N, C-alpha and C positions, 0 to 999 in steps of 0.2 A: 406781678412778674414772677412769681412763682410757676405761674401758669404754663407762661412760655416757655420756662425750663421743663417742667414735666412734659411738656408737649415734645420739645426739641427731642429731652432724652426717648420718649416713645417713639418716636421717627428715627432716630439712631435705635436703636434696639431692634424695630420692626425689619426695617433695613440690612444691617447684621445679619439677622435671623435669615432672611430670605435670599443674602447672598451665601451663608452659610449652607443652606439646604441644595442650592444649587451647586456648592462648590463641594459637598458632601457627595451628592449625586453622580462628579466629573471623577471621582476617586477610582473607578474600574476602569475611564475609560483612559486615567494615566498612567497607572498598571499597563493596562494592554499598550498605551504607547511606548512604554519605557521596555519591555517584553519585545516590543516588533510582533504583537499579534496579530496573525494574517484577517482575523474580523473585528479591527478595532474599532469601525465604524458603524458595526451594528450593534459594536456592544455600547458606541455611544450612542447612538438613535435609543438603544432598549433605555439608559438612563433616563433621559428624557419621559420616555412613556413612563417610567417607574414614577416621577412626580405625580402623574395623573392617576397611578392606581396603588395611590396610598403606601407608597414606598415597599411595598409587597414583593417584585423581584429584584429588588436592588442586593440584596446579600447573594443571592443565584449571581449576578453579574460578578458581584465581585470574587467569584469561585472561577467563574468563566473566565475570567480576564486573568488569573492565578494559574489557571492550569496549563497554560500553553508558555516555553521561556523558549529561547532561540536555540539555545546549544544543546537543549536535549528533546525539544519537541511538545508532543503532547505528555512528556512523561513515560510513557509505556514501552518504552527501548532499552529495557535491561539494562541504562547504564552505557549504551552506545552512543557515540556520536554519530550522525548520518553519514559521514563523510566514511568511517567505521562500515556502518553497514554496507554502505556502495560497492566496497571493497572486497567485505565478504562477499555479498551476491556478485560481483564479478568472478571473483576466483570460484564460485559453486559454477558459474555458467563455462567455466573454462573445464572445470573437470568433467560437468556432464557432456560438453564439444566433443571431448576427449574419448569419453564413453562411447556417446554415439558413434563415432567415427571409428570406433574399434566394433559395434554392432554391426554395422553398416558392409564394413571390411569384412568380417565373417559370413555374415549373408551374402554378401557378394560370390565370395569364396565357393559356398555351398551351392551356388546356382550353376557356377562356372563347373562345376564337379558335376552336380546332378545333371547338366547340360550335354558335358562330355560321354557321361555313361550312357544316358538317354542315345546317343548317337552311335554309340558303339553297339547299343541293343538293337536298335533300327535296322543298323550296316548287317547283324548276325541273322536277324530277321527277312531280309531280302534278298539271301541268300538260296541256294534250289535245296529243296528240301533231301536230296540225296548226299549232298555235300554234311547233312545237320549229323550228328552225333547217333548212334543206336540206342543210347540212354534216354533221349530226350522223349517227353511224352510224346510230341508231333509224329517221331518216326513209331512210335508204336502205333497210333492210330491208323498210321497210313498203308501196318502192315494188316 
């Protein structure tokens, strides 16, 4: 009779240990699921692989699952929420677009001024040499 009780306790302890180890290896997956981690499936599979690698990668899975939080992402955002970062980038985009418009209009104005002065130079070059002023180098070389 005592042998049956000991056997029952042995089976019970073995089942509890077996279930406990599986539940323990699912903790990183549960953390990832709770934090809405984008790679929660990979963490879950790696937890099962950790059972066969003698639990060597399990601490790294815990860290991997803990790094991501939905409100702050991976934690490298200097305390900004993703929405705030998007607003900041949109404002920077508007500033750069305005600066680009100013530069383009300045360049366009310079091109128009340059081309109109070139047209005047071309028109003056087409006039007969007798109409040119005597101080010009062309007039001196003709004499």
